[in-house]
N, C-alpha and C positions, 0 to 999 in steps of 0.2 A: 140688620140691627134696628130696632124701633126705639126712638127717643121719646122720653116723656116730656111733659110741658116745660118743666124747669130746664132740662137739657136744651130744648129748642130755644128758650128765652135766653139762656146763657150764650149760645152760639150767635143769636141775633144781636145781643148786646155787644159782643166782641167784634161783630162785623163793622168795619170802618173805625173801630175804637179799641184795638187790642192793647193799647198802652194805658187804659184805665186801670187805676189801682184797685186793690181788693175792696177797700172801703167804699169806693164809688160804685163798684159793681153790686156790692151788698145792698146799698141804698136803692139802686135802680131796680134790683130784682126782688127786693123785700124778703131777703133770706138772712141767714147767719153766716159769719165768716167761716165757721167750721164746715157747714154744709156746702158752701160755694167752693172752698178749697178741695173738699173731697170730690165734688162733681167734676171740677176741672182736671184733677189728677186722674179720675176714672176715665174721662173722655180721651185723655192722652194715652193712658195705659191700654185702652181698648183699640187705639189706633184711629179713632174717629178724628181727633184733633191732632194733626201731625206737625203743626208749626204755626208761627206768626211772622208776618212780614210787613215791611213798610211799602206803601205804594209810592213809587218814585216817578216824577215827571222827567223822563229822559230827554224830552224835547228841550226843556229849559237848560239842560246841561250841554246842549249842542249835538245831540245824537239823533240819527235817523233810525227808525224801526223798520227793518227789511227782512223779508222771508223768502225761503226757497222750499217749495213743495215738490216732492220727488216721488215718482212711481218707478219701482224697481223691476228689473227682469230676473233678479236673483234675490229672493227674500230669505236665503239661508241664514242661520245663526252667525256663521262666519262673516258674511257680508254686512249684516246689521251691526255686529260688534266692531268691525273696522270703522264704520261710519260713526258709531258712538265714541270710539277712541279719538277720532279726529275732532269731534265736537268738544270733548272734554279737554283736549290739548289746545284748543283755539280759544283764547280769552274773549274774543269778540262774539262768540256764540252765546246767545241768551237762552234759547230753548232748543232742545232736540227731543222730539216726541215721535214715537212709532204709532201708526194708525191703521185702521181698517177702512176700506172704502175706495174712493176715487184716487187717493194718494196713499203711499206707504209711510212716508216720513215728512215731517216739517222741521226745518232748521231755520231758526230766527237769529238775526245778527244785529248787534249794536254797531252802527257805522257813522263815521264823521261826514261822509259825502256819498253821492251816488257812485262815483268812481271807486270809492273805498269798497262799497258793496259789490261792484263789478269784479274787483280784484279778489275779494273773499269768495264769492260764488264761483268764479272761474277756477280758483285753486281747488275748491270742493269738487267741481264737476270734472276737472281733469284727473284728480286723484281717484275718483270713484266712477268715472265714466263707463267702465266696462259693465257695471251692474245697474246702470241707470237707463230706463226705457224712455222716460219723459220727465219733464220738470216745468215748473211755473215760478216766475219771480214776481214779487210784488213789494209795495212799500205802503206802510200805514201812516196816516196823518191824524187820525183821531181814534181814541179808545174811550169807551164808556163802561165803567165798572158798575154793575147793578148789584144791589144788596140781596141778601138771601132771606130777609124777614118774611116776605110773602110766601116763599116756598115752604118755610118752616111754620107758617100760619101764626105769626107773632106780631104783625103790624105792617105799617107802611114801609115800602122799600126806599133805600137811599141810592143815589146815583152819583158817581164821580165822573166828571167829563174832562178828559185830558186830550189836548189837541196841539198840533204843531203851531208854534208862535215864533215871532222874530226876537223876543226877549231872551237873553242869555244870562244865566246866573253863574258867576265865577265861584268856585269852591276850592279850598286849599286841602292840604294833606290830611289835616285833622277832620275836616268835614267828611272827606272820603272814608276815613277809618270809621267814623260814627255811622255813616250810611251803610257801610259794609256790615257792621254789627246788626243794625236794625233790619237789614234785608234778610238776615238769617234768623233773628229772634227779636221781634219788636216788643216783647213783654219784659225784657231784661230791665232791672232798675238802673237808675243813673249810676249807682256805685259800681255795678258790674260792668257797665259800658265804659266808665271812667278807667277802671282797672285794665280792661282790654286795650284802651286807647292811650294809656299812660298819661292821664290828665286828671283833673278834679271833677267832682260831682257837679259843682256850680258851673264849670265851663261846659260840661256836657249838656246840662239843662238849658243853658243860654244858646248853645249852638243848635240844639234840636228845635228850640222855639224859633230861632232865626231861619232855619231851613224850612220850617212850616210856614212862617210868614212870607217867605220869598217864593213859595209855591213849589219848592223842590220835593218836599214830602207832602203828599196829598191826603194821606191817611194811613191807617193800619188795618190789615185784614188777617183773619185766621186762615190757615190752609187745612182744608178738610179732605178726608178720604171718602169721596162720594160712593165708591163701590161698597163700602161697609154700610152705607145708609140705603143701599138698594138701587143706586143710580149709576148710569153710564154717562160719560162725558162726550158730547158730540159737537161737531162743527158743521155749519151750513153755509154754503155760498148760494145766494139767491139772486137769480137773474130777473130783472124787471123791465117792463116796457117804459122807457124813459119819455116816450111821446105823451104819456099821460101826465098832465101838469100836477106837480106836487106829490107824485106817487112815492118817492123815496121817504119823504117826511111822514106820509100817511102810514106806510108799512112799518117804518121805524116806531111810530107811536103805538101801533098795534103790538109789535114785538115787545116793547118795554112793558106792556101790560101783562105779559106772560110771566108767571112766577118762576118758571124753569130757566129763563134766560138770565145769565149772569155776566155776559160780556158782549159788546157789540163794537165792531171796528169798521172804519171807513178808510179807503185807500184807493190805489190804482194798480192795475196789473192782475188782480185776481179774477177768477171766472164768475163774476157776478157783481151787482151793485151793493149788496149787503153781505157782511161776514158776521155770523152770529155763533156764539158758543152757549150751549145750554145742556141741561141734564134731564134725562128721562129714564124710566125704569127699564125700557127695552126699545129695540128698533121699531116694533109695531106702534109704540106710543109716539115715537118720532115721526113716523109716516102718517099717523093720524093727525098730528099737529100740522104737517105740511098740507094735508088735504083740507084741514080747517082753514089754513091760510089761503089756499087756492079758492075755496068757496067764498071767503070774505072779499077777496080781490080777484074775481074771475077773469078779468081782462089784463091784469097787471103782471101776474107771475108767469114768466116765460119758461122757467125751468130752475133746477137746483142741483147742486152736488152735495154729497154728505160724507162725513168721515166720523169714525169713533176713535177717540184717543185710547190707547191701550197701555203703552209702556213709556215711562219717563226715562230718558237717557241723560239729560242734563237740564238744570234750571239755574239761571243766574239772574237775580232780580236787579242787580246793580250794574250799570254800564261801566266798562273798563276804560 
């Protein structure tokens, strides 16, 4: 599906700001309320715009972001479905994605401690061990969300930088209810959120502003169906020669200048110094990008692993 200029500008304006009201969007986009409302509904009806979510800093809530990458010796539908059922029954599971490439699945967990992750991953591995050929455990301490405006050719990109910190923010039951609503539909008006949370509009507005001020809510993003736009969603683990001074920062800066990159992660345990998520039209485009990266840093890139996300089995944007 090909987007025209107005559709691209709408998606760019919503990126990191999906709670903007219709009147604010109309002013920014220099259009009419009728046209904007029609375009938004059309993008949703066509399946391009599949949702809106709050970007939540789970580190400030006291959670660790841990992952289990799994390679299977049995990729039958029965085995995959059993793992998907486990993920959907386990409240601590954040993501469960099926992939092509060096791993078949990634299961991400919200954990209170490393021992908590060890317990959860051990339960997973013992339950499904008969179909698991290999696995890799890691922990993330920094995430950078990159905007899509450069990819859509509509302006400068924004970046949200979320990283592990010592500060902890205490939230109560009402805050949790509000965050749960915003993690599933961040464009709902205060009145709808108030009704779902059994409180008043003013209380909801105050609580959301406080959660933003305290850094729990970092922003709001649209959820796009990249496949309808002709893109596939990939992950790269890039191995670097760390003996080269400042090489991680240099490669990171280069990666951030790539319009197709929309997320970069730092952590330990994964097979590389950099973990990058990006979209390309095809595998050859991805390989061309890696060759370009190798030519730009001929002595630094020691190797890489690649995966393509194919099927979503669970997404939970709010830590439990």
